[in-house]
N, C-alpha and C positions, 0 to 999 in steps of 0.2 A: 258299893257297888260292887254287886256279886259276882263270883269266878265264875268263867266260862270254861265250859269242855271245851277240852285240845283242838276238838274238830274245828268246833265255833271260833274259837279264839285264830287259826287259822285263814277259816275263809272270814273274817273279820279282815284280819293283817294283809289278804289278798285287796279286798276291795281299797282301801284304802292307799295299797299304795300305788293299786289305777289312775286313786285319782287322784294324786299326788304329780303322777307321770303326767298328768293333763296341767296341773294344780300346783306347781311348786310353792306358792306362800300358805297352803290349808296349814291353818292351826288345828291338837290336840287339844281342842280344849274343853272343860267343865259343861258340861250344858245340864240341864233343871228335866229332868223325869218326873213323871203326876203318877200316884201310884193307889191316891184318893182323889176324884174332884169331887170338889161341895156348895152349896152357894156361897159356903161363908172361908173357905178355905181348902188350900189346896195343899194333901203331902205326898212327900214323893223323895227322889235320891236323885245325886251327881252321876254325871254316868261322863264316861267319855263319850266326844264329839265324833273322835271313829267308830261307836259299836252304834253309836244314830247313823251317819254313815252308810253304815256299812246296811243296816234295814233300812233304807229311802233305795242303795239300791236291790235286796234282794227281800222285800219285807214280808216270806217267811221262813225269814233266818233264824230265829230265837220261837220260833212255837208259839204256845198256849201264854207264856211268857215275855210277848212281846213289851217292847218300850214307850213311851207315849211324851217324848221331848216336845215339853211348854215353848210355847213364843207368845211372844206378843207381837201387838199392829192392831197400826190406827188408824183411824178414820180422822181424818185430815181436814180441817172445816177454815177453809182461810172465808175472804173478809167477800170472796165475790162467788164461793164455792162450794164444795170434798174436792181434794185434789187426791187421782190414785198415779200411780206408778207402773211399767213395765219392766219388770226383769230383765235387767241384763240376759242377752242370747248366752254367756261365756255363764253364769248361774250353773250354780252343781245343781239348784233343786227347780221345779220350774219353770227353765227360762222361756224365755217374748210371754210369759202371764201377766195377768194383770192382775193385783194385788192391792191395798188400804200401803199405805207412806206416812210412816216408814213404816220395819218388821226385820225380828231379827228374832234370831234362839234366847234362853232364857240363861244368859252366861253367871257364872260363877267370878265376879270380883275381887270378890276380900276373901273366898272361900267363906260366907256366910253361913250363918244357919236360919236367916228368915232372912224373906225375899224381897221387895217393894219393885211390884209390877210396873209402876206409877216412877221409877228411876233407871228401869231397864231401857222402857220407851222413852225419856226423857232422854237418855243413855241414847239412843236408835235415833231420836231426831238432831243433836249435833251432828254426828259422827256421818248418815248415810244425808239428809237435807245439808248440812248448817245449818241449822235454826236453832238457836239457845233457850233457857228457860225465862229469860227479860222477854223472847218475843211467844209466846205458846203456853200453854196449861191444858195438862194431863187432866181428862173429867173422871167420871166410875168404869167399870168394866160394862160389855153390852151383851156381849155373849162368849162361851169357848165353844169350839168349831173342829171337830177331829178329822183329820184327812183318813177315810174309806181305807186306803189301802197303805198308808203308810205311818200311820195313828200320831202322826204331826197334832197337836191343838195349840189353836191359836186361840188367845184368849183377845180381845177385842177387847177397846176402847178409844173412846173418843180425845180429838185433841183437838183445842180452840186456838189458831194462832191469830196475830193480830194483821201477819203482814197477807198480801193482797195476792195475786197469784202468777203473775207475774214476775214482783219482786219473789217473790219464793222460786219460781225457775231461777232467778240469776242469781240466786243464792245456794242455790242445787250446784248449778255447774259451774260457778264455783269455789262451794266451798267442802261439796258433800263426796263420799266415795265412789261415785261412778256405780251404786250398786242399782240403778232405773238405767232405761239408754230412751228414756219419756216419759212424760209427765202430762197429765190430764185432769181436766176443766171439770166436771161433772157437772151440769146445773140441773132441774126438772126435767128439760126438755130435750138432754142431752138421750143420743143415740149409747147404748152400752157399747165401746169395747166386746171383743174374743178374744182366745180364753179368757176366762173371772176365773181364779182361786177361789174355792166358795167358801171357805172365808169373808169375801169383799160381798159376793152374791145374798150374805147371808145380811150382813153391815147394813147395807143399801135398800135390803127388804124392809127390814124396823126401824128405817130412815123417813120411808112411804109417809 
């Protein structure tokens, strides 16, 4: 993780302190930032979450040296359709937007040098939806989508669940972490809600 000039470090601290005032439970963990994205491998470095958050609040903060935080996003297929989630209105990023569920930053859980994206997404399934690995299977990567302003790079992946939508919704309400204020079942004739996170739009387009 590169050192920051004192002026930039001060702005990062200012953004972080302002966010903590509204969200006291924020944790400054380590998130993976991509330096090189290729078809078979992604290379990068670990960074502090507070640096990532500062860039979300001020996209031009690092100039040409911007961070590309990596996230995993599921295209969740239940037995009766695709499930998407509406982000909580209290979310730090894109509150109220609809996205693939689950989703989350690629985090350092054990300081690892190599990252298993499927394991990262499975951890999000349990944390956000209360769904265990006995009830769903992570498929292959579908695409990588970079958000134009914040440079967050979502890696979209298939998830096949053995649950139907109502069972999944009950599980999420009982065991999930309240990441989503609403879940929605998408079938071929469903009118899509708005606004959509760009990654979800791209994954649903590929699914047609």
